[in-house]
N, CA, C and O atoms as a printed pandas DataFrame, in Angstrom:
     atom_number atom_name residue_name chain_id  residue_number  x_coord  y_coord  z_coord
0              1         N          MET        A               1   49.789  -45.253  -38.437
1              2        CA          MET        A               1   50.727  -45.884  -39.296
2              3         C          MET        A               1   51.233  -44.677  -40.227
3              4         O          MET        A               1   50.433  -43.968  -40.839
4              5         N          PRO        A               2   52.581  -44.504  -40.283
5              6        CA          PRO        A               2   53.206  -43.503  -41.198
6              7         C          PRO        A               2   53.019  -43.960  -42.828
7              8         O          PRO        A               2   52.995  -45.115  -43.253
8              9         N          ARG        A               3   52.907  -42.827  -43.531
9             10        CA          ARG        A               3   52.816  -42.954  -45.055
10            11         C          ARG        A               3   54.057  -43.551  -45.565
11            12         O          ARG        A               3   55.138  -43.371  -45.004
12            13         N          GLN        A               4   53.901  -44.302  -46.684
13            14        CA          GLN        A               4   54.995  -44.874  -47.408
14            15         C          GLN        A               4   55.565  -43.708  -48.141
15            16         O          GLN        A               4   54.942  -42.701  -48.477
16            17         N          PRO        A               5   56.864  -43.971  -48.355
17            18        CA          PRO        A               5   57.579  -42.959  -49.102
18            19         C          PRO        A               5   57.015  -42.822  -50.650
19            20         O          PRO        A               5   56.592  -43.810  -51.250
20            21         N          ASN        A               6   57.047  -41.634  -51.182
21            22        CA          ASN        A               6   56.470  -41.605  -52.624
22            23         C          ASN        A               6   57.431  -42.128  -53.489
23            24         O          ASN        A               6   58.598  -41.742  -53.423
24            25         N          SER        A               7   57.017  -43.072  -54.393
25            26        CA          SER        A               7   57.717  -43.873  -55.308
26            27         C          SER        A               7   57.936  -43.122  -56.655
27            28         O          SER        A               7   58.642  -43.599  -57.543
28            29         N          VAL        A               8   57.309  -41.943  -56.764
29            30        CA          VAL        A               8   57.384  -41.157  -57.971
30            31         C          VAL        A               8   58.449  -39.931  -57.619
31            32         O          VAL        A               8   58.277  -39.202  -56.642
32            33         N          LYS        A               9   59.473  -39.805  -58.453
33            34        CA          LYS        A               9   60.327  -38.740  -58.342
34            35         C          LYS        A               9   59.673  -37.343  -58.341
35            36         O          LYS        A               9   58.757  -37.085  -59.121
36            37         N          THR        A              10   60.148  -36.454  -57.467
37            38        CA          THR        A              10   59.363  -35.183  -57.398
38            39         C          THR        A              10   60.432  -34.093  -57.524
39            40         O          THR        A              10   61.589  -34.375  -57.213
40            41         N          VAL        A              11   60.135  -32.924  -57.940
41            42        CA          VAL        A              11   60.918  -31.697  -57.874
42            43         C          VAL        A              11   60.380  -30.611  -56.952
43            44         O          VAL        A              11   59.191  -30.628  -56.634
44            45         N          THR        A              12   61.211  -29.662  -56.508
45            46        CA          THR        A              12   60.782  -28.851  -55.558
46            47         C          THR        A              12   60.422  -27.488  -56.474
47            48         O          THR        A              12   61.165  -27.110  -57.379
48            49         N          LEU        A              13   59.249  -26.847  -56.131
49            50        CA          LEU        A              13   58.851  -25.676  -56.810
50            51         C          LEU        A              13   58.523  -24.674  -55.756
51            52         O          LEU        A              13   57.860  -25.081  -54.803
52            53         N          THR        A              14   58.889  -23.424  -55.786
53            54        CA          THR        A              14   58.450  -22.435  -54.882
54            55         C          THR        A              14   57.298  -21.558  -55.529
55            56         O          THR        A              14   57.389  -21.076  -56.658
56            57         N          VAL        A              15   56.246  -21.408  -54.725
57            58        CA          VAL        A              15   55.083  -20.576  -55.191
58            59         C          VAL        A              15   54.840  -19.506  -54.137
59            60         O          VAL        A              15   54.774  -19.739  -52.930
60            61         N          SER        A              16   54.704  -18.205  -54.755
61            62        CA          SER        A              16   54.342  -17.118  -53.796
62            63         C          SER        A              16   52.964  -16.786  -54.210
63            64         O          SER        A              16   52.541  -16.743  -55.365
64            65         N          THR        A              17   52.264  -16.536  -53.020
65            66        CA          THR        A              17   50.797  -16.162  -53.173
66            67         C          THR        A              17   50.413  -15.230  -52.249
67            68         O          THR        A              17   51.203  -14.925  -51.356
68            69         N          THR        A              18   49.085  -14.614  -52.329
69            70        CA          THR        A              18   48.731  -13.518  -51.510
70            71         C          THR        A              18   48.148  -14.248  -50.130
71            72         O          THR        A              18   47.805  -15.431  -50.118
72            73         N          PRO        A              19   48.091  -13.445  -49.067
73            74        CA          PRO        A              19   47.568  -14.046  -47.892
74            75         C          PRO        A              19   46.158  -14.588  -47.967
75            76         O          PRO        A              19   45.815  -15.586  -47.333
76            77         N          HIS        A              20   45.339  -13.894  -48.770
77            78        CA          HIS        A              20   43.939  -14.296  -49.069
78            79         C          HIS        A              20   44.028  -15.750  -49.784
79            80         O          HIS        A              20   43.294  -16.655  -49.387
80            81         N          VAL        A              21   44.818  -15.925  -50.700
81            82        CA          VAL        A              21   44.768  -17.279  -51.242
82            83         C          VAL        A              21   45.404  -18.285  -50.349
83            84         O          VAL        A              21   45.095  -19.470  -50.477
84            85         N          TYR        A              22   46.272  -17.905  -49.449
85            86        CA          TYR        A              22   46.929  -18.840  -48.342
86            87         C          TYR        A              22   45.825  -19.187  -47.496
87            88         O          TYR        A              22   45.855  -20.305  -46.982
88            89         N          GLU        A              23   44.843  -18.417  -47.257
89            90        CA          GLU        A              23   43.767  -18.756  -46.272
90            91         C          GLU        A              23   42.912  -19.710  -46.944
91            92         O          GLU        A              23   42.467  -20.657  -46.295
92            93         N          TYR        A              24   42.616  -19.565  -48.227
93            94        CA          TYR        A              24   41.878  -20.510  -48.918
94            95         C          TYR        A              24   42.429  -21.877  -48.842
95            96         O          TYR        A              24   41.705  -22.835  -48.572
96            97         N          LEU        A              25   43.796  -22.001  -49.092
97            98        CA          LEU        A              25   44.438  -23.192  -49.016
98            99         C          LEU        A              25   44.361  -23.861  -47.580
99           100         O          LEU        A              25   44.232  -25.083  -47.513
100          101         N          VAL        A              26   44.431  -23.136  -46.502
101          102        CA          VAL        A              26   44.394  -23.424  -45.116
102          103         C          VAL        A              26   42.833  -24.104  -44.956
103          104         O          VAL        A              26   42.666  -25.176  -44.375
104          105         N          SER        A              27   41.806  -23.379  -45.512
105          106        CA          SER        A              27   40.540  -23.987  -45.463
106          107         C          SER        A              27   40.375  -25.221  -46.147
107          108         O          SER        A              27   39.640  -26.068  -45.639
108          109         N          LEU        A              28   41.004  -25.470  -47.326
109          110        CA          LEU        A              28   40.920  -26.667  -47.990
110          111         C          LEU        A              28   41.619  -27.769  -47.050
111          112         O          LEU        A              28   41.082  -28.869  -46.920
112          113         N          VAL        A              29   42.717  -27.487  -46.453
113          114        CA          VAL        A              29   43.411  -28.410  -45.495
114          115         C          VAL        A              29   42.482  -28.766  -44.485
115          116         O          VAL        A              29   42.380  -29.952  -44.172
116          117         N          ASP        A              30   41.743  -27.839  -43.895
117          118        CA          ASP        A              30   40.795  -28.149  -42.769
118          119         C          ASP        A              30   39.684  -29.121  -43.171
119          120         O          ASP        A              30   39.032  -29.738  -42.330
120          121         N          THR        A              31   39.503  -29.228  -44.427
121          122        CA          THR        A              31   38.447  -30.296  -44.807
122          123         C          THR        A              31   38.954  -31.620  -44.687
123          124         O          THR        A              31   38.203  -32.596  -44.674
124          125         N          GLY        A              32   40.276  -31.707  -44.591
125          126        CA          GLY        A              32   40.932  -33.228  -44.601
126          127         C          GLY        A              32   40.983  -33.770  -45.902
127          128         O          GLY        A              32   41.359  -34.934  -46.039
128          129         N          LEU        A              33   40.666  -33.108  -46.849
129          130        CA          LEU        A              33   40.657  -33.721  -48.225
130          131         C          LEU        A              33   41.888  -33.227  -49.210
131          132         O          LEU        A              33   42.056  -33.670  -50.347
132          133         N          PHE        A              34   42.633  -32.335  -48.639
133          134        CA          PHE        A              34   43.739  -31.725  -49.496
134          135         C          PHE        A              34   44.982  -31.733  -48.754
135          136         O          PHE        A              34   45.686  -30.725  -48.820
136          137         N          GLY        A              35   45.387  -32.802  -48.000
137          138        CA          GLY        A              35   46.735  -32.741  -47.414
138          139         C          GLY        A              35   46.751  -32.403  -46.019
139          140         O          GLY        A              35   45.720  -32.305  -45.354
140          141         N          LYS        A              36   47.937  -32.219  -45.558
141          142        CA          LYS        A              36   48.137  -31.798  -44.196
142          143         C          LYS        A              36   48.636  -30.340  -44.015
143          144         O          LYS        A              36   48.726  -29.841  -42.893
144          145         N          ASN        A              37   48.927  -29.733  -45.045
145          146        CA          ASN        A              37   49.340  -28.252  -44.977
146          147         C          ASN        A              37   49.035  -27.466  -46.281
147          148         O          ASN        A              37   48.691  -28.034  -47.317
148          149         N          PRO        A              38   49.158  -26.363  -46.184
149          150        CA          PRO        A              38   48.759  -25.436  -47.486
150          151         C          PRO        A              38   49.585  -25.780  -48.695
151          152         O          PRO        A              38   49.105  -25.673  -49.824
152          153         N          ALA        A              39   50.801  -26.187  -48.489
153          154        CA          ALA        A              39   51.752  -26.709  -49.672
154          155         C          ALA        A              39   51.238  -27.897  -50.323
155          156         O          ALA        A              39   51.184  -27.997  -51.549
156          157         N          ASP        A              40   50.779  -28.987  -49.350
157          158        CA          ASP        A              40   50.005  -30.022  -49.864
158          159         C          ASP        A              40   48.742  -29.768  -50.812
159          160         O          ASP        A              40   48.549  -30.348  -51.881
160          161         N          ALA        A              41   47.918  -28.802  -50.237
161          162        CA          ALA        A              41   46.767  -28.341  -50.996
162          163         C          ALA        A              41   47.119  -27.670  -52.083
163          164         O          ALA        A              41   46.416  -27.892  -53.068
164          165         N          ALA        A              42   48.057  -26.859  -52.219
165          166        CA          ALA        A              42   48.507  -26.118  -53.488
166          167         C          ALA        A              42   48.904  -27.169  -54.638
167          168         O          ALA        A              42   48.534  -27.054  -55.807
168          169         N          GLU        A              43   49.691  -28.189  -54.154
169          170        CA          GLU        A              43   50.207  -29.337  -55.010
170          171         C          GLU        A              43   49.069  -29.970  -55.695
171          172         O          GLU        A              43   49.088  -30.175  -56.909
172          173         N          ARG        A              44   48.032  -30.297  -54.902
173          174        CA          ARG        A              44   46.875  -31.053  -55.327
174          175         C          ARG        A              44   46.043  -30.305  -56.365
175          176         O          ARG        A              44   45.605  -30.855  -57.376
176          177         N          LEU        A              45   45.846  -29.003  -56.057
177          178        CA          LEU        A              45   45.212  -28.110  -56.862
178          179         C          LEU        A              45   45.854  -28.001  -58.164
179          180         O          LEU        A              45   45.187  -28.079  -59.196
180          181         N          ILE        A              46   47.210  -27.813  -58.170
181          182        CA          ILE        A              46   47.969  -27.861  -59.454
182          183         C          ILE        A              46   47.861  -29.140  -60.217
183          184         O          ILE        A              46   47.738  -29.161  -61.441
184          185         N          ALA        A              47   47.908  -30.186  -59.480
185          186        CA          ALA        A              47   47.757  -31.634  -60.159
186          187         C          ALA        A              47   46.476  -31.769  -60.807
187          188         O          ALA        A              47   46.399  -32.282  -61.923
188          189         N          ARG        A              48   45.366  -31.305  -60.126
189          190        CA          ARG        A              48   44.108  -31.422  -60.654
190          191         C          ARG        A              48   43.949  -30.479  -61.994
191          192         O          ARG        A              48   43.338  -30.857  -62.993
192          193         N          GLY        A              49   44.510  -29.352  -61.883
193          194        CA          GLY        A              49   44.444  -28.380  -63.028
194          195         C          GLY        A              49   45.184  -28.971  -64.181
195          196         O          GLY        A              49   44.724  -28.850  -65.316
196          197         N          VAL        A              50   46.223  -29.558  -63.975
197          198        CA          VAL        A              50   46.986  -30.180  -65.179
198          199         C          VAL        A              50   46.268  -31.407  -65.662
199          200         O          VAL        A              50   46.231  -31.633  -66.872
200          201         N          GLU        A              51   45.698  -32.211  -64.806
201          202        CA          GLU        A              51   44.845  -33.237  -65.320
202          203         C          GLU        A              51   43.691  -32.766  -66.085
203          204         O          GLU        A              51   43.360  -33.336  -67.125
204          205         N          GLY        A              52   43.047  -31.728  -65.612
205          206        CA          GLY        A              52   41.883  -31.270  -66.321
206          207         C          GLY        A              52   42.239  -30.731  -67.738
207          208         O          GLY        A              52   41.503  -30.896  -68.711
208          209         N          HIS        A              53   43.384  -30.098  -67.771
209          210        CA          HIS        A              53   43.863  -29.643  -69.179
210          211         C          HIS        A              53   44.314  -30.673  -70.100
211          212         O          HIS        A              53   44.215  -30.519  -71.318
212          213         N          LEU        A              54   44.829  -31.769  -69.541
213          214        CA          LEU        A              54   45.134  -32.985  -70.332
214          215         C          LEU        A              54   43.852  -33.610  -70.929
215          216         O          LEU        A              54   43.754  -33.995  -72.095
216          217         N          SER        A              55   42.859  -33.667  -69.971
217          218        CA          SER        A              55   41.519  -34.235  -70.395
218          219         C          SER        A              55   40.889  -33.383  -71.433
219          220         O          SER        A              55   40.304  -33.913  -72.378
220          221         N          GLU        A              56   40.974  -32.038  -71.310
221          222        CA          GLU        A              56   40.334  -31.157  -72.300
222          223         C          GLU        A              56   41.107  -31.037  -73.640
223          224         O          GLU        A              56   40.531  -30.671  -74.666
224          225         N          GLY        A              57   42.440  -31.358  -73.606
225          226        CA          GLY        A              57   43.263  -31.235  -74.718
226          227         C          GLY        A              57   44.006  -30.041  -74.955
227          228         O          GLY        A              57   44.703  -29.852  -75.952
228          229         N          THR        A              58   43.816  -29.117  -73.870
229          230        CA          THR        A              58   44.461  -27.784  -73.973
230          231         C          THR        A              58   45.972  -27.856  -73.526
231          232         O          THR        A              58   46.746  -26.908  -73.664
232          233         N          LEU        A              59   46.299  -29.005  -73.008
233          234        CA          LEU        A              59   47.657  -29.351  -72.672
234          235         C          LEU        A              59   48.017  -30.819  -73.235
235          236         O          LEU        A              59   47.329  -31.808  -72.980
236          237         N          LEU        A              60   49.091  -30.839  -73.971
237          238        CA          LEU        A              60   49.428  -32.091  -74.546
238          239         C          LEU        A              60   50.309  -32.974  -73.688
239          240         O          LEU        A              60   51.236  -32.476  -73.050
240          241         N          ARG        A              61   50.027  -34.362  -73.653
241          242        CA          ARG        A              61   50.779  -35.174  -72.910
242          243         C          ARG        A              61   52.281  -35.194  -73.467
243          244         O          ARG        A              61   52.588  -35.131  -74.658
244          245         N          THR        A              62   53.151  -35.291  -72.390
245          246        CA          THR        A              62   54.651  -35.487  -72.930
246          247         C          THR        A              62   55.076  -36.800  -72.463
247          248         O          THR        A              62   54.441  -37.472  -71.650
248          249         N          ASP        A              63   56.205  -37.147  -73.022
249          250        CA          ASP        A              63   56.763  -38.390  -72.783
250          251         C          ASP        A              63   57.611  -38.449  -71.452
251          252         O          ASP        A              63   58.668  -37.820  -71.500
252          253         N          PRO        A              64   57.362  -39.009  -70.438
253          254        CA          PRO        A              64   57.957  -38.866  -69.196
254          255         C          PRO        A              64   59.550  -39.111  -69.412
255          256         O          PRO        A              64   60.380  -38.407  -68.837
256          257         N          ALA        A              65   59.883  -40.099  -70.232
257          258        CA          ALA        A              65   61.223  -40.504  -70.489
258          259         C          ALA        A              65   62.033  -39.315  -71.178
259          260         O          ALA        A              65   63.214  -39.097  -70.908
260          261         N          ARG        A              66   61.355  -38.626  -72.018
261          262        CA          ARG        A              66   62.079  -37.474  -72.670
262          263         C          ARG        A              66   62.174  -36.405  -71.780
263          264         O          ARG        A              66   63.182  -35.700  -71.823
264          265         N          ALA        A              67   61.175  -36.144  -70.883
265          266        CA          ALA        A              67   61.260  -35.106  -69.906
266          267         C          ALA        A              67   62.486  -35.326  -68.995
267          268         O          ALA        A              67   63.189  -34.347  -68.748
268          269         N          ARG        A              68   62.780  -36.458  -68.506
269          270        CA          ARG        A              68   63.830  -36.905  -67.695
270          271         C          ARG        A              68   65.228  -36.609  -68.360
271          272         O          ARG        A              68   66.173  -36.177  -67.701
272          273         N          ARG        A              69   65.287  -36.842  -69.569
273          274        CA          ARG        A              69   66.477  -36.667  -70.365
274          275         C          ARG        A              69   66.917  -35.356  -70.506
275          276         O          ARG        A              69   68.116  -35.083  -70.561
276          277         N          ASN        A              70   65.777  -34.286  -70.587
277          278        CA          ASN        A              70   66.085  -32.995  -70.763
278          279         C          ASN        A              70   66.532  -32.094  -69.682
279          280         O          ASN        A              70   66.871  -30.921  -69.845
280          281         N          LYS        A              71   66.503  -32.782  -68.484
281          282        CA          LYS        A              71   66.928  -32.067  -67.221
282          283         C          LYS        A              71   68.371  -31.820  -67.078
283          284         O          LYS        A              71   68.802  -31.243  -66.079
């Protein structure tokens, strides 16, 4: 069964990395826990990192409505 469309608005971000890091992302995808491709794995790692910094207090939560207005 196909996935439902993402109900959360997204933006596109281009990330360049080394071949070595790319292979790590491929390895994560191969576990089946990090999406279907290296870009999915990178997005999940970024999201986890942001969540960790929010939990630690090293990154302050922003108002999503304010962020939308500033675009």
